[in-house]
MARLUM-468783 format. One line per 4 residues: number of its first residue (from 1); for each residue x negated, y, z of N, C-alpha, C, O. Coordinates in Angstrom, 3 decimals. Atoms other than C-alpha are relative to their C-alpha. Layout:
! residues N
NUM = X Y Z X Y Z X Y Z X Y Z  ...
//
This chain:
! residues 152
1 = -0.823 -1.205 0.000 0.000 0.000 0.000 -0.863 1.264 0.000 -0.535 2.239 -0.676  0.872 -1.169 -0.031 -2.841 2.416 0.791 -0.609 0.292 -1.364 -0.854 1.448 -1.708  0.549 -0.178 1.345 -4.245 1.820 -2.702 0.960 0.828 -0.854 0.517 1.693 -1.609  -0.991 -0.744 0.774 -0.999 3.144 -4.227 0.084 1.450 0.466 0.203 2.361 -0.354
5 = -0.015 -1.372 -0.514 -0.960 6.182 -1.942 -1.229 0.772 -0.476 -1.126 1.948 -0.824  1.216 -0.680 0.476 -4.565 6.979 -2.912 0.140 0.369 -1.471 -0.266 1.455 -1.886  -0.205 -0.301 1.426 -3.650 6.752 -6.589 0.978 1.164 -0.183 0.730 2.070 -0.977  -0.970 -1.093 0.081 -0.601 8.976 -6.119 -0.605 1.314 0.485 -0.347 2.371 -0.091
9 = 0.680 -1.207 -0.486 -2.694 11.427 -4.083 -0.917 0.575 -1.080 -0.955 1.788 -1.291  0.905 -0.438 1.070 -5.249 11.564 -6.910 0.778 0.658 -1.138 0.379 1.705 -1.647  -0.829 -0.573 1.063 -2.542 12.181 -9.503 0.538 1.361 0.420 0.524 2.304 -0.371  -0.533 -1.260 -0.517 -1.003 14.909 -7.343 -1.074 1.090 0.024 -0.812 2.232 -0.352
13 = 1.099 -0.973 -0.040 -4.369 16.621 -6.842 -0.385 0.430 -1.407 -0.611 1.617 -1.643  0.340 -0.345 1.384 -5.174 16.459 -10.574 1.066 0.890 -0.633 0.738 1.854 -1.324  -1.093 -0.828 0.534 -1.754 17.862 -11.511 -0.031 1.403 0.603 0.180 2.392 -0.099  0.083 -1.309 -0.664 -2.128 20.652 -8.962 -1.162 0.810 -0.551 -1.030 2.011 -0.787
17 = 1.166 -0.693 0.548 -5.599 21.500 -10.268 0.276 0.499 -1.416 -0.103 1.616 -1.769  -0.359 -0.423 1.361 -4.301 21.592 -13.858 0.928 1.201 0.032 0.757 2.141 -0.744  -0.927 -1.123 -0.120 -1.464 23.892 -12.813 -0.759 1.279 0.346 -0.556 2.320 -0.279  0.754 -1.182 -0.437 -3.847 26.266 -11.034 -0.895 0.505 -1.129 -0.924 1.705 -1.401
21 = 0.920 -0.406 1.056 -6.390 26.277 -13.880 0.706 0.559 -1.237 0.223 1.512 -1.849  -0.661 -0.404 1.244 -3.885 26.652 -16.729 1.037 1.103 0.158 1.280 1.859 -0.783  -1.111 -0.938 -0.123 -1.119 28.798 -15.268 -0.187 1.062 1.079 0.367 2.153 0.947  0.136 -0.961 -1.094 -2.196 30.549 -12.040 -1.299 0.810 -0.100 -1.282 2.032 0.048
25 = 1.310 -0.661 0.039 -5.915 31.348 -12.427 -0.182 1.041 -1.118 -0.774 2.092 -0.873  0.282 -0.952 1.090 -5.891 33.076 -15.840 0.354 1.450 0.315 -0.341 2.359 -0.137  -0.401 -1.382 -0.300 -4.082 36.141 -14.467 -1.061 0.725 0.822 -1.159 1.951 0.764  1.084 -0.594 -0.782 -7.015 36.717 -12.104 -1.042 0.634 -0.916 -1.692 1.610 -0.543
29 = 1.001 -0.473 0.948 -9.215 37.274 -15.154 0.592 0.867 -1.105 -0.037 1.053 -2.146  -0.626 -0.875 0.986 -6.799 39.548 -17.032 0.557 -0.735 -1.202 0.722 -0.147 -2.271  -0.567 0.809 1.076 -5.382 36.715 -19.144 1.433 -0.336 0.384 1.696 -0.846 1.473  -1.421 0.169 -0.267 -1.622 36.499 -19.389 0.550 -1.214 -0.743 0.604 -1.198 -1.973
33 = -0.637 1.134 0.688 -0.016 33.076 -20.095 1.433 0.369 -0.390 2.203 0.854 0.439  -1.312 -0.384 0.518 3.078 33.597 -22.259 0.614 -1.186 -0.733 -0.039 -1.812 -1.567  -0.726 1.075 0.688 5.678 31.029 -23.365 0.418 0.474 -1.387 0.951 1.573 -1.539  -0.400 -0.339 1.368 6.255 31.024 -27.112 1.421 -0.512 -0.202 1.689 -1.704 -0.050
37 = -1.420 0.336 0.096 10.004 31.088 -27.754 0.521 -0.131 -1.425 1.665 -0.537 -1.631  -0.473 0.119 1.383 10.162 31.180 -31.554 -1.123 -0.539 -0.884 -2.278 -0.625 -0.465  0.971 0.531 0.950 8.423 29.760 -34.587 -0.485 1.019 -1.001 -0.935 0.646 -2.085  0.374 -1.035 0.968 7.642 33.097 -36.227 -1.495 0.027 -0.312 -1.905 0.644 -1.295
41 = 1.444 0.023 0.251 3.884 32.441 -35.971 -0.483 -1.383 -0.449 -1.682 -1.661 -0.415  0.373 1.328 0.489 3.959 28.859 -37.332 -0.853 0.150 -1.251 -0.659 1.117 -1.987  0.305 1.253 -0.684 1.909 26.892 -38.168 -1.053 0.141 1.105 -1.317 -0.827 1.819  1.051 -0.170 -1.014 -0.796 28.379 -35.893 0.560 -0.091 1.418 -0.027 -0.745 2.280
45 = -0.617 -0.029 -1.321 1.507 28.969 -32.914 1.442 -0.457 -0.157 2.207 0.115 -0.934  -1.324 0.584 0.145 4.637 26.885 -32.463 0.870 0.277 1.218 0.371 0.583 2.301  -0.939 -0.136 -1.109 7.741 27.188 -30.333 -0.319 -1.074 1.041 -0.498 -2.244 0.700  0.336 0.933 -1.079 7.017 25.584 -26.942 -1.462 0.029 0.397 -1.849 -0.586 1.391
49 = 1.411 -0.149 -0.362 3.316 26.482 -26.962 -0.150 1.034 1.107 0.770 1.810 1.369  0.331 -1.039 -0.980 1.684 28.565 -24.234 -1.133 0.820 -0.617 -2.222 0.306 -0.871  1.003 -0.897 0.566 -0.177 31.553 -25.648 -0.677 0.748 1.144 -0.012 1.221 2.066  0.765 -0.718 -1.018 -2.919 33.118 -23.552 -0.473 1.314 -0.597 -1.231 1.343 -1.567
53 = 0.241 -1.344 0.519 -3.167 36.863 -24.062 -1.058 0.700 0.843 -0.925 0.810 2.062  1.026 -0.789 -0.680 -6.296 38.819 -23.200 0.468 1.442 -0.014 0.616 2.044 -1.078  -0.512 -1.361 -0.093 -5.084 42.176 -21.943 -1.050 0.985 -0.503 -2.234 0.871 -0.188  0.900 -1.020 0.539 -6.571 45.151 -23.774 0.804 1.244 -0.365 2.034 1.228 -0.345
57 = -0.625 -1.256 0.414 -5.831 48.699 -24.879 0.283 -0.045 -1.502 -0.273 -0.866 -2.232  -0.402 0.005 1.402 -4.267 49.555 -28.225 -1.150 0.317 -0.955 -1.121 -0.110 -2.109  1.104 -0.345 0.900 -7.532 50.957 -29.619 -0.977 -1.163 -0.202 -1.880 -1.070 -1.033  0.886 1.163 0.127 -9.223 47.533 -29.192 0.500 -0.997 -1.038 -0.213 -1.947 -1.362
61 = -0.548 0.952 0.976 -6.971 45.776 -31.734 -0.334 0.437 -1.417 -0.373 1.627 -1.731  0.331 -0.278 1.394 -7.876 45.492 -35.397 0.918 -0.838 -0.896 1.403 -1.885 -0.468  -0.826 0.792 0.910 -5.889 44.308 -38.433 -0.540 -1.426 -0.124 -1.744 -1.651 -0.244  0.359 1.410 0.035 -5.856 40.519 -38.561 0.136 -0.666 1.366 0.286 -1.884 1.455
65 = -0.180 0.549 -1.349 -5.594 40.113 -34.770 1.446 -0.404 0.221 2.363 0.219 -0.315  -1.342 0.338 -0.466 -2.606 38.325 -33.291 0.159 0.773 1.311 -0.582 0.557 2.271  -0.174 -0.860 -1.170 -1.289 40.863 -30.791 1.333 -0.266 0.694 2.301 -0.717 0.081  -1.241 0.050 -0.781 1.300 40.839 -28.036 0.368 1.442 0.307 -0.462 2.222 0.772
69 = -0.464 -1.363 -0.278 3.388 43.989 -27.716 1.444 -0.044 0.482 2.183 -0.988 0.204  -1.376 -0.106 -0.502 6.584 45.079 -26.016 0.829 0.825 -0.978 0.378 1.844 -1.501  -0.911 -0.739 0.863 9.558 46.172 -28.089 0.729 1.054 0.822 0.518 1.170 2.029  -0.770 -1.036 -0.693 11.915 49.026 -27.238 0.916 -0.574 1.071 1.185 0.087 2.074
73 = -0.860 0.625 -1.011 14.182 46.578 -25.361 -0.799 -0.929 0.931 -0.236 -1.841 1.537  0.916 0.643 -0.945 11.158 45.246 -23.378 -0.206 -1.494 -0.250 -0.541 -2.233 0.676  0.325 1.386 0.337 10.823 41.916 -25.199 -1.463 -0.067 -0.417 -1.977 0.850 -1.057  1.395 0.192 0.385 7.303 40.571 -25.635 -0.039 -0.753 -1.327 0.541 -1.832 -1.452
77 = 0.094 0.588 1.338 6.486 39.800 -29.285 -1.460 -0.315 -0.293 -2.356 0.463 0.036  1.342 0.434 0.380 3.460 37.907 -30.576 -0.032 -0.119 -1.521 0.473 -1.090 -2.086  0.091 -0.018 1.465 2.738 38.802 -34.220 -1.379 0.472 -0.423 -2.146 1.006 0.379  1.293 -0.412 0.541 -0.236 39.478 -36.464 0.050 1.481 -0.397 1.018 1.947 -0.997
81 = 0.113 -1.416 0.370 -1.362 43.093 -36.882 -0.441 0.079 -1.457 -1.495 -0.436 -1.830  0.297 -0.151 1.428 -1.277 43.977 -40.583 -0.813 1.268 -0.243 -1.851 1.242 -0.905  0.739 -1.258 0.142 -2.332 47.620 -40.414 0.451 1.009 1.044 1.536 0.915 1.617  -0.327 -1.121 -0.885 -2.435 50.721 -38.264 0.365 1.180 -0.884 -0.378 1.533 -1.800
85 = -0.425 -1.172 0.759 -0.494 53.684 -39.630 0.296 1.139 0.963 0.238 0.967 2.181  -0.342 -1.146 -0.853 0.456 57.113 -38.358 1.338 -0.217 0.716 1.580 0.374 1.768  -1.285 0.293 -0.640 3.955 55.750 -37.574 -0.117 -1.044 1.108 0.744 -1.115 1.985  0.177 1.050 -0.995 2.612 52.855 -35.505 -0.733 -1.195 -0.579 -1.434 -1.085 -1.585
89 = 0.671 1.223 0.431 1.379 49.294 -35.866 0.949 -0.841 -0.846 2.064 -1.151 -0.427  -0.783 0.849 0.883 2.656 47.240 -38.787 -0.361 -1.448 0.327 -1.528 -1.833 0.258  0.233 1.382 -0.409 3.071 43.611 -37.695 0.870 -0.950 -0.822 1.839 -0.546 -1.465  -0.751 1.009 0.746 4.311 40.380 -39.217 -0.262 -1.364 0.624 -1.396 -1.682 0.982
93 = 0.161 1.390 -0.414 4.928 36.830 -38.051 -0.534 -0.802 -1.168 -0.085 -0.611 -2.298  0.600 0.774 1.099 2.848 34.361 -40.074 1.034 -0.799 -0.784 0.879 -0.987 -1.991  -1.033 0.791 0.675 5.966 32.300 -40.869 1.058 0.865 -0.673 1.889 0.352 -1.422  -0.993 -0.908 0.587 7.997 35.360 -41.875 -0.452 0.454 -1.383 -1.647 0.604 -1.637
97 = 0.323 -0.457 1.345 8.192 36.488 -45.499 -0.362 1.476 -0.037 -1.214 1.896 -0.820  0.169 -1.446 0.040 8.313 40.193 -44.724 -0.560 0.516 1.318 -0.495 -0.146 2.354  0.491 -0.656 -1.207 6.709 42.573 -42.278 1.179 0.314 0.911 2.328 0.331 0.470  -1.050 -0.350 -0.951 8.641 43.487 -39.127 0.692 1.287 -0.450 0.073 2.152 -1.070
101 = -0.804 -1.140 0.450 11.442 46.031 -39.702 -0.500 1.324 0.557 -0.500 2.338 -0.141  0.499 -1.248 -0.598 10.020 48.591 -37.298 -1.448 -0.180 0.432 -1.904 -1.292 0.696  1.395 0.055 -0.434 6.473 49.467 -36.369 -0.056 -0.067 1.523 0.854 0.389 2.215  0.193 0.100 -1.443 5.160 48.734 -32.909 -0.708 1.248 0.511 -1.606 1.779 -0.143
105 = 0.635 -1.150 -0.633 4.226 51.586 -30.609 -1.353 -0.454 0.551 -1.405 -1.406 1.330  1.323 0.404 -0.491 0.456 51.390 -29.953 -0.103 -0.008 1.530 -0.881 -0.780 2.092  0.034 -0.046 -1.464 1.086 52.268 -26.295 0.616 -1.253 0.628 0.403 -1.522 1.810  -0.662 1.193 -0.519 3.129 49.054 -25.937 -0.784 -1.288 -0.238 -0.280 -2.382 0.013
109 = 0.834 1.182 0.212 0.266 46.719 -26.875 -0.410 -0.562 1.353 -0.923 0.156 2.212  0.388 0.685 -1.236 -0.296 44.171 -24.111 -1.392 -0.590 -0.150 -2.209 -0.495 0.765  1.315 0.592 0.212 -3.281 42.375 -25.630 -0.055 -0.820 -1.270 0.854 -0.780 -2.099  0.211 0.844 1.172 -4.644 39.958 -28.211 -0.003 -1.469 0.407 -0.274 -1.810 1.558
113 = -0.028 1.437 -0.242 -4.316 36.197 -28.521 -1.419 -0.499 0.248 -2.313 -0.281 -0.569  1.292 0.597 -0.330 -7.226 34.434 -26.815 -0.034 -1.449 -0.492 -0.945 -1.843 -1.220  -0.161 1.364 0.494 -6.103 30.836 -27.399 1.430 -0.448 0.276 2.193 0.232 0.963  -1.355 0.527 -0.129 -2.979 28.716 -27.539 -0.073 -1.448 0.476 -0.865 -2.236 -0.040
117 = -0.066 1.367 -0.521 -2.161 25.555 -25.562 1.242 -0.666 -0.591 2.364 -0.308 -0.232  -1.160 0.657 0.619 0.051 23.256 -27.684 0.915 -0.639 1.051 0.456 -1.363 1.934  -1.036 0.506 -0.907 3.285 22.391 -25.837 -0.236 0.393 1.462 0.325 -0.226 2.367  0.291 -0.460 -1.359 1.944 24.255 -22.784 1.225 0.516 0.731 1.363 0.310 1.937
121 = -1.225 -0.521 -0.631 5.282 25.958 -22.139 0.911 -1.141 0.430 1.586 -1.052 1.456  -0.817 1.163 -0.348 7.028 22.592 -22.142 -0.519 -0.620 1.295 0.261 -0.962 2.183  0.598 0.554 -1.228 4.587 21.275 -19.517 0.219 0.923 1.185 0.477 0.460 2.296  -0.228 -0.965 -1.080 4.932 24.472 -17.483 1.423 -0.139 0.549 1.636 -0.137 1.761
125 = -1.405 0.145 -0.413 8.718 24.068 -17.427 0.195 -1.281 0.815 0.932 -1.289 1.801  -0.132 1.265 -0.727 8.383 20.442 -16.301 -0.646 0.087 1.381 -0.083 -0.392 2.365  0.722 -0.094 -1.268 5.852 21.222 -13.584 0.737 0.876 0.999 0.740 0.585 2.195  -0.638 -0.955 -0.909 7.851 24.121 -12.153 1.500 -0.231 0.174 2.191 0.611 0.749
129 = -1.434 0.263 -0.109 11.291 22.505 -12.357 0.377 -0.384 1.428 -0.475 -0.787 2.219  -0.510 0.373 -1.322 13.459 21.877 -9.291 -0.132 -1.491 0.232 -0.359 -1.935 1.357  0.124 1.456 -0.109 13.344 18.162 -10.006 -1.418 -0.377 0.454 -1.590 -1.192 1.360  1.386 0.269 -0.370 9.535 18.113 -9.818 -0.277 0.460 1.421 -0.953 -0.235 2.180
133 = 0.190 -0.501 -1.359 9.583 20.238 -6.675 0.635 -0.940 1.020 0.054 -1.192 2.076  -0.670 0.947 -0.895 12.063 17.836 -5.064 -0.808 -1.281 0.178 -0.958 -1.778 1.294  0.825 1.208 -0.066 9.913 14.818 -5.923 -1.260 0.270 0.817 -1.669 -0.556 1.632  1.208 -0.371 -0.744 6.838 16.610 -4.585 0.273 0.104 1.498 -0.508 -0.394 2.310
137 = -0.345 -0.129 -1.420 8.547 17.481 -1.305 0.325 -1.358 0.615 -0.071 -1.638 1.746  -0.329 1.338 -0.490 9.920 13.943 -0.938 -1.277 -0.812 0.218 -1.444 -1.435 1.266  1.251 0.746 -0.124 6.496 12.391 -1.579 -0.841 0.534 1.161 -1.426 -0.245 1.914  0.767 -0.599 -1.098 4.828 14.845 0.824 0.556 -0.441 1.350 -0.211 -0.736 2.267
141 = -0.619 0.449 -1.242 7.311 13.907 3.546 -0.328 -1.444 0.302 -0.689 -1.778 1.430  0.327 1.420 -0.166 6.778 10.174 3.006 -1.476 -0.150 0.380 -1.828 -0.936 1.259  1.448 0.084 -0.257 3.008 10.701 2.970 -0.327 0.430 1.429 -1.143 -0.211 2.092  0.238 -0.458 -1.379 3.068 12.666 6.262 0.446 -1.060 1.004 -0.241 -1.310 1.994
145 = -0.503 1.039 -0.907 5.163 9.949 7.918 -0.974 -1.177 0.052 -1.253 -1.703 1.129  0.946 1.135 -0.002 2.726 7.220 6.813 -1.307 0.354 0.683 -1.892 -0.490 1.361  1.251 -0.421 -0.651 -0.299 9.208 7.986 0.194 0.040 1.515 -0.654 -0.447 2.262  -0.284 -0.061 -1.442 1.276 9.877 11.390 0.164 -1.415 0.552 -0.326 -1.716 1.640
149 = -0.222 1.379 -0.440 2.344 6.222 11.642 -1.336 -0.744 0.146 -1.510 -1.525 1.081  1.297 0.667 -0.050 -1.227 5.053 10.917 -0.828 0.467 1.199 -1.611 -0.310 1.745  0.772 -0.549 -1.125 -2.664 7.323 13.656 0.451 -0.588 1.331 -0.347 -0.718 2.259  -0.530 0.507 -1.285 -0.410 5.873 16.365 0.213 -1.438 -0.119 0.654 -2.077 0.837
//
């Protein structure tokens, strides 16, 4: 029985370390993990991926970069910068035929794409779900009871 608990403990520790490294730690270094909700950047970035955005100022972006910017209604959009104009930033999703209808305000640039974790958003949702939390709490309770039982 102890062999199974050790294996489960190892799995729990590895999962916790992955969560911290992939979803919690990046923000410490100015990297913002963002769930991709559409396929407008396919095939490079797919719906369900986790995009990691390196925060930067608008003057640090150049045409060809994949940038994250906020729209007027505060939605975060991840599209490729086509050109900088006097009206704003012209952007386009790689999977879209045409450029975006309106230009992005340079002041609303959040950052540039650093890398993308395939299906990372799907894993994030699974790890942070209520079901997973319930299983974790149940296992922790069982584990504490067995440890206390072994001591006495």
